[in-house]
N, C-alpha and C positions, 0 to 999 in steps of 0.2 A: 868241455865247457862251451857254451853257446857263444857264437861270434857276436860281439857287440856292434850296434849300429855305428856308422861312421861319424855322424854328426851328434856327438853326445851333448854338446852345449845346447843345440836346438831341442833335443828330446827333453833335457832337464827343464828347459824353459816352458815347453808345452805342458808337461806333467806338473811342473811347479805351479803353473797358473791355477790348476784345479785345487792343489793343496792349499794355496793361500786364499783363494777366492772366498769371500764372505766371512772369513774368520781371522783375518790378519791381526787386527787389534785385540780381538777376543783372546787369541793365543798368547798375546803379549801380556795379558793380565792373569786370569785364573785357569786357563786351559792349556798352558804350556806344560812341558814335561814336569811332573810333580817331583818334589824333593824325595830323596830315597826313603824317608820315613813316612811319606804320605801315600795313602792307598786309594786307588780308584776302585771303590767298592763295586760299582756297576760293571767292572770288567773282570772281577775275580771269578764270578760264576754267571756268565752271560745267559745261561738257559735256566737258572734256578732262581725264580723270583723270591721265594721264601728266604733263601740264603742271603740274597742281596739286601732284603729288608732287615733281616736279623742282624747282619753285620753293621748296617747303618744305625740301627737302634742302640747298639752297644756303644757306638762312638758319639752319638748325638742325643743323649739323655732321653731316650724314648720319645723322640719327636716323630710321631707316626705320620704326620702330614709330609714332612720333609722326606721321610724314608719311602713313602709311596711314590714321591717324585723321583727318587733314586731308581726305583724299579722301572718307572715309565721311561725315564731318559735312556735306559740301557738299550732300548730297541728303536730309537728315533730314526735311524737310517733305513729301517724297514718300512717306514710309513711314507706315503705320497704327500708331498708338501710343496708349497711355494713360499719363498721368504724374500723380504726386502732388507738389505743390510746397508745402512748409511754410516760411512766412516768419515769423521771430521778430525783433522789434525790440530795441533796446538796453535796453528796460525789461522784457523777457521776455514781452511780449504776442505771441501767435501767431495766425495765420490759415492755413487750408489751402485749396488750390485743386486740384481734380481736373480734368485737361485730357484731352480725347479728340480725336484727329485721324484723319480718314478720308483716308489718303494717295491714294486714287483720285479722289475728288470734290473734295477740299480743304475739306470741311465740318469745322467745329470746334465743340467744346462745352467750356465752362468753368463749373464750379460752385465758388463761393466760400463757405466757412464761416468766419465771423468773429464770435467771441464769441456763439455761439448763433444768429446770423442767417445764413441761407443765400440766396444769390442766384445766378441762372443767366444765362449769355449763350451763345447758339447762333448760329453763322453758317452759313447754307445758301446757297451761291452768293453773290450780292451782297446778300442780305437778312440783317440782324442782328436777332435776337430777344432781348429782355430780360425777365426775370421777377424782380421784387423779392421779398425775404423775406416769406413769408406770403401772397403773392398767388397766384391761380389762373390769371389771364389773362396772356398774353405781350404785350408791346409789340413792334412790328416796324418796321424802317426799311429801305427798299430803295434802294440807290445805283445809279447808272448807270455807276459806275467799278469796275473789277476790284479786289478786295481782296487784300492781301498781309500779313494780320495774324496769321499763324500764330505762336503763342508760341514754337515751336521755332526760329524765325529768330534768337532771342536766344541760342541754344546754338551757333550757328556760331562757331567759335573765331577769334580774332584772332591774327595772327602778325606779327612784325617783319620788315621788309625789310632788305637790306644797307645801305641809307642811313639807317636809323633811328638817331638819336643814342642813346648808351648810357643816358642818363638816362631815356629813354622806351621802351627795349626791353622787350618782354614775354618773360619767361624761363619755360621749361618744364623742370622738374626731375623726372626719373624716380624714383619711389619703389618700384619693383619691381612685383610682382603680388600680388593677394589675392583671396579669394572675394568675389563680388558676386551674391547670390542663388544660383542653381544654376550660374552661370558663373564663370569665372576672368577677372579684369580686370587690365589694366595700370592703374597709378595714377600720376598726374602732379600736381605742384604748380605752380600758375601765379602768378607775381608780376610786379610792375612797379615799378621804382625810383621812378617818378613818382607812385605811389599807395601810400605807406607805410601799413602797417596793414591792407591788403587782400590777402587770400589766397584763391585759388580752388583747389579740388581736383577733378579729373575722373577718373572711372573709365570705361574703355571695354574691351569684351570682346576676348579674344585670338583670336576666330574671325572676326568680321565687322568689328571695330574700331568698333563703334557705341557711342555714349554710353549708359551705363547709370545713371550717378549723377553729379550735378554739385552741388558744395557751395561756396557763396561766403560768406566771413566778413569782416566789417569792423567798425569801431567802431559802425556804425549797426545791426548785427544780423547774422543768419544766414539764408541761403536754401538749403534742401535740396530738390533736384529729382531725383526718382527716376522713371525711364522704363521702360516695358515695351512691347515690340513685339508686336502681335497684331492680328488683324482687328477693325475698329471699324465700327459702323453708327450713324449719327446721323440720326434722323428729324426731319421738319419739326415744330416745336412747335405745339401746338393746345390750347385755343383762342387765337387771336391777333387783335389789332386794331392798326390803324395808330397809331404813336406820335403824341401830340398835336403839332399844328403841321406835320405832314408830309403831310397830305391834299392 
């Protein structure tokens, strides 16, 4: 068995920042671990678009638009994108996270602005870099395990299966189309009877069926995630030193 790093608390903190960045409130609503009887259709056959779409159509009354979205959302982490995530709690306090993903290399950058303090996390390969507000030097931690901490993983939609009890089913309601930036988007409302007071709205474009905007609202606050697809380049941060306890 490989020897564990000495400062496990620090490592968990660094890696945990990437896991929660950009999707904290979203995960609290509809993208948390699904119930045992709920199926993530997009993850059953990640390389078989026809199967993803077929499974979705069986569960959602032949909604071809929704199921094309299910196919598109299954490979979102492979696309280069920049996103802005605004999280507002129940007291009206907000923070903003700017997320960049290089779909080719898998490198990720997250900048968090919270009440005037700005912190940054960058993942390059298996190395995570952290720079705290006001600092000039980055701390780095390299893991020997592959990482799957892309914030967009939280945007992969959940769908109910035919065996899901009615009380736990995730419902998608079409709200028609509307402008989203320079595109036209389909708009859907997502609810679940087992999560009263929680409503998610998703906008995906009418051309490629890609998520353009995702808004989650609950008694705990609101999460507004707006995404733009464009080439992204993420450089290795410098200057950087090993995080304390990881030498």
